[in-house]
C-alpha positions as CSV (number, residue, x, y, z in Angstrom):
1,X,116.2,61.4,49.8
2,X,119.6,60.5,48.3
3,X,121.5,57.9,46.9
4,X,124.4,56.5,46.3
5,X,125.9,54.7,43.3
6,X,129.3,53.1,43.5
7,X,130.8,51.0,40.4
8,X,131.0,47.4,41.3
9,X,134.8,47.8,42.4
10,X,133.8,48.9,45.6
11,X,132.0,46.1,48.0
12,X,128.8,46.5,49.8
13,X,128.5,45.5,53.6
14,X,125.3,43.8,54.5
15,X,124.0,46.5,55.6
16,X,124.4,48.8,52.1
17,X,122.9,45.4,50.3
18,X,119.7,45.1,52.5
19,X,119.4,49.6,51.8
20,X,118.2,49.4,48.5
21,X,116.5,52.8,48.4
22,X,119.9,54.4,49.5
23,X,122.7,52.2,47.7
24,X,123.2,50.8,44.4
25,X,126.0,49.0,41.9
26,X,127.1,49.8,38.1
27,X,128.5,46.6,37.4
28,X,131.9,46.5,35.2
29,X,132.3,43.8,32.8
30,X,135.4,41.0,33.6
31,X,136.8,38.6,30.9
32,X,139.1,36.1,31.1
33,X,140.1,34.8,27.6
34,X,136.7,35.0,25.6
35,X,134.3,34.3,28.9
36,X,132.6,37.5,30.0
37,X,130.9,38.0,33.5
38,X,129.5,41.4,34.4
39,X,130.1,41.7,37.8
40,X,126.7,42.1,39.7
41,X,124.6,39.4,41.6
42,X,125.3,36.8,39.3
43,X,128.9,37.1,40.1
44,X,130.6,33.6,41.1
45,X,134.1,33.9,42.8
46,X,135.2,30.2,42.8
47,X,134.2,30.2,38.6
48,X,135.6,33.9,38.4
49,X,139.5,32.2,39.9
50,X,138.8,29.0,38.6
51,X,139.0,30.5,34.8
52,X,142.0,33.2,35.9
53,X,143.9,30.1,37.1
54,X,143.3,28.0,33.9
55,X,143.7,30.7,31.8
56,X,147.6,31.9,30.1
57,X,145.9,35.6,29.7
58,X,145.4,38.4,31.9
59,X,142.1,39.2,32.8
60,X,140.3,42.3,32.0
61,X,137.5,44.9,33.2
62,X,135.6,47.2,31.1
63,X,134.4,50.0,32.8
64,X,130.4,50.6,32.8
65,X,129.0,52.9,30.0
66,X,127.6,56.4,30.4
67,X,124.3,54.9,29.7
68,X,124.5,52.5,32.6
69,X,125.4,55.4,35.2
70,X,122.7,57.7,33.6
71,X,120.2,54.8,33.8
72,X,120.6,54.8,37.7
73,X,120.7,58.6,38.2
74,X,117.1,58.6,36.3
75,X,115.5,55.7,37.6
76,X,116.1,57.2,41.2
77,X,113.3,59.1,43.2
78,X,116.2,60.7,45.2
79,X,117.0,64.5,44.9
80,X,120.7,63.8,46.3
81,X,122.1,61.1,43.5
82,X,126.1,61.0,44.9
83,X,128.4,58.5,42.2
84,X,131.5,57.2,43.8
85,X,134.3,55.2,41.3
86,X,137.3,53.6,41.5
87,X,140.3,55.8,40.9
88,X,140.2,57.5,37.6
89,X,144.2,56.3,37.2
90,X,143.1,52.9,37.5
91,X,139.9,52.8,35.2
92,X,137.5,54.4,32.9
93,X,134.5,54.4,35.5
94,X,135.0,58.0,36.7
95,X,135.1,59.6,33.1
96,X,131.7,57.3,32.5
97,X,130.3,58.4,35.5
98,X,130.9,62.2,34.9
99,X,129.8,62.0,30.9
100,X,126.5,60.3,32.5
101,X,125.9,63.1,35.0
102,X,126.6,66.1,32.3
103,X,124.4,64.2,30.0
104,X,121.3,64.2,32.7
105,X,122.2,67.9,33.5
106,X,122.2,69.3,30.3
107,X,118.8,67.2,29.6
108,X,117.3,68.5,32.8
109,X,118.6,72.0,33.1
110,X,115.4,73.5,32.4
111,X,113.5,71.1,35.1
112,X,112.3,72.2,38.3
113,X,113.0,69.1,40.3
114,X,116.0,68.3,38.7
115,X,118.3,66.3,40.8
116,X,121.4,66.9,42.0
117,X,124.2,64.8,41.0
118,X,128.2,64.5,42.0
119,X,130.5,62.1,41.1
120,X,133.9,60.9,43.5
121,X,136.7,59.9,41.9
122,X,137.7,57.9,45.5
123,X,141.5,57.7,44.2
124,X,141.1,54.6,46.1
125,X,139.4,51.3,45.3
126,X,137.3,48.2,46.7
127,X,136.7,48.9,50.5
128,X,138.3,52.4,50.3
129,X,134.7,53.3,48.0
130,X,132.7,51.4,50.7
131,X,134.6,53.7,53.0
132,X,133.4,56.8,51.3
133,X,129.8,55.8,50.4
134,X,130.0,55.3,54.7
135,X,130.6,59.3,55.2
136,X,128.3,60.2,53.1
137,X,124.9,58.7,54.2
138,X,126.9,59.7,57.8
139,X,126.4,63.4,56.2
140,X,123.3,62.8,54.8
141,X,121.9,61.2,57.9
142,X,123.2,64.2,59.4
143,X,121.2,66.7,57.6
144,X,123.8,68.4,55.6
145,X,123.7,70.2,52.6
146,X,124.3,68.6,49.4
147,X,127.6,71.2,49.0
148,X,128.4,70.3,52.5
149,X,128.1,66.4,52.0
150,X,130.4,66.9,49.3
151,X,133.1,68.8,51.4
152,X,132.9,66.4,54.1
153,X,133.6,63.4,51.8
154,X,136.5,65.3,49.8
155,X,138.3,65.7,53.0
156,X,138.2,62.4,53.8
157,X,139.3,61.3,50.4
158,X,142.2,63.5,51.0
159,X,143.0,61.7,54.0
160,X,142.1,58.1,53.1
161,X,144.6,55.3,52.7
162,X,144.3,52.0,51.4
163,X,146.7,49.0,51.3
164,X,147.3,45.5,49.8
165,X,149.0,42.1,49.9
166,X,148.5,39.8,47.4
167,X,149.6,36.3,48.3
168,X,150.5,35.8,44.6
169,X,151.9,37.6,41.6
170,X,150.8,35.5,38.8
171,X,148.0,37.6,37.7
172,X,150.6,40.9,37.6
173,X,152.7,38.5,35.2
174,X,150.3,37.6,33.3
175,X,149.3,41.4,32.3
176,X,153.0,42.3,31.8
177,X,153.6,44.3,34.8
178,X,156.1,42.0,36.3
179,X,158.3,40.3,35.0
180,X,158.5,36.4,34.7
181,X,161.9,35.7,36.8
182,X,161.1,38.4,39.6
183,X,157.2,36.8,39.9
184,X,159.4,33.5,40.2
185,X,162.0,34.9,42.7
186,X,159.3,36.2,45.0
187,X,156.9,32.9,44.7
188,X,160.6,30.9,45.8
189,X,161.4,33.2,48.5
190,X,157.9,34.1,49.7
191,X,158.3,37.7,48.9
192,X,155.1,39.6,49.7
193,X,155.1,43.0,48.6
194,X,153.4,45.4,50.4
195,X,151.3,48.5,47.9
196,X,149.7,51.6,48.9
197,X,147.6,54.2,47.0
198,X,149.5,57.0,46.4
199,X,147.7,60.9,47.2
200,X,146.6,61.2,43.0
201,X,145.2,57.1,42.9
202,X,148.2,55.5,41.6
203,X,149.8,52.3,43.1
204,X,152.9,52.0,44.8
205,X,155.3,49.9,46.7
206,X,155.9,50.4,50.4
207,X,157.6,47.6,51.2
208,X,157.9,43.9,51.4
209,X,158.0,41.0,53.5
210,X,159.1,37.0,53.9
211,X,155.6,35.3,54.6
212,X,151.9,36.9,54.3
213,X,151.9,37.3,58.4
214,X,155.1,39.7,58.4
215,X,153.1,41.2,55.1
216,X,150.5,41.9,57.5
217,X,152.1,43.3,60.1
218,X,154.0,45.8,57.7
219,X,151.1,47.0,56.6
220,X,149.5,47.8,59.4
221,X,152.7,49.9,60.6
222,X,152.6,51.6,57.3
223,X,149.0,52.2,58.0
224,X,149.9,53.8,61.8
225,X,152.2,55.8,60.4
226,X,150.6,57.6,58.0
227,X,147.0,57.9,59.7
228,X,146.2,61.0,61.4
229,X,143.3,61.4,64.4
230,X,143.0,57.3,64.0
231,X,140.6,57.3,67.2
232,X,138.1,58.6,64.9
233,X,138.7,56.2,61.8
234,X,137.1,52.9,60.4
235,X,139.3,50.2,59.2
236,X,137.9,48.4,56.1
237,X,139.1,45.0,55.2
238,X,138.1,43.2,52.1
239,X,139.6,39.6,51.1
240,X,139.4,37.6,47.9
241,X,139.1,33.7,49.2
242,X,140.9,34.3,52.4
243,X,138.7,34.5,55.4
244,X,141.4,33.2,57.7
245,X,144.2,35.8,57.2
246,X,141.4,38.4,56.8
247,X,140.5,37.8,60.7
248,X,143.9,38.0,61.6
249,X,144.5,40.9,60.3
250,X,141.3,42.2,61.7
251,X,143.1,41.1,65.2
252,X,146.5,42.9,64.6
253,X,144.3,46.0,63.9
254,X,142.5,46.0,67.1
255,X,145.2,44.8,68.8
256,X,146.7,48.4,67.9
257,X,143.8,50.0,70.2
258,X,144.0,53.0,68.1
259,X,141.4,52.9,65.6
260,X,137.0,53.7,65.7
261,X,136.4,50.1,64.3
262,X,136.7,47.8,61.9
263,X,135.1,45.2,59.6
264,X,135.7,42.4,57.0
265,X,134.1,41.9,53.9
266,X,134.3,39.3,50.9
267,X,135.5,41.2,47.5
268,X,133.6,41.1,44.7
269,X,134.5,40.6,41.1
270,X,136.8,43.4,40.2
271,X,138.6,43.4,43.5
272,X,139.1,40.0,43.3
273,X,140.6,40.0,39.9
274,X,143.2,42.8,41.1
275,X,143.8,40.7,44.2
276,X,143.6,37.0,43.2
277,X,143.1,34.2,45.7
278,X,144.3,35.4,48.8
279,X,144.8,38.5,48.5
280,X,144.1,41.3,51.2
281,X,143.2,44.7,50.7
282,X,142.6,47.1,53.8
283,X,141.9,51.1,54.0
284,X,141.1,53.5,56.7
């Protein structure tokens, strides 16, 4: 039996949510000013976005503790446990998960029924983690050994690309990562930066466009340029309170005729914080 644990930056599809035997979340903590919220099943996106809009302070997130990961490892009956965290370049979640794995290994090294645990640095976030989880599940269901599953997922991660376009740059401005003048000009001119992941898991700007529809076109162009063997890959889209925009992007991807499939989910708490209202994230 296997268990796939994802920090709450990664979204679950409806099928994953229903499959509690194989999937579980470890929540990060969200904070806006003095208000705190666990990014778990109690998360309310509408309330959170309202708090973000009303606050003059930037929102923050705190990564799960090693104890939270250790509890998930110990509580499952699975003999293969895979943990998928958001990029180590963006959060301490990966380091916390690795520490939990090491603590479990040290405490159980003499046990005959010791579980095999592996931690993946997704070098991505949000829906990028979702795709990795699906690859791990497919490999397990195909009967691959623990070591083979790790190799399969690592190879996928090397070729994975994540992109995003933000409707508003206000969150970045509040966080001090964008000058007020630049944010104001971008808003006034409707400039939408097209952002993407680096191979190391950091964030880079790939281009920009006037208006969201053109930015989505640019994002699809960027994706098709870098994706190898697109006919074998699934495109995943997550959106923050932007179902129509996500639907439009899905149709743009389908019209390329290049990819195996495409699906859409809503962002959970951490991805909602990064993306902001209207934000779109895409991974392949």
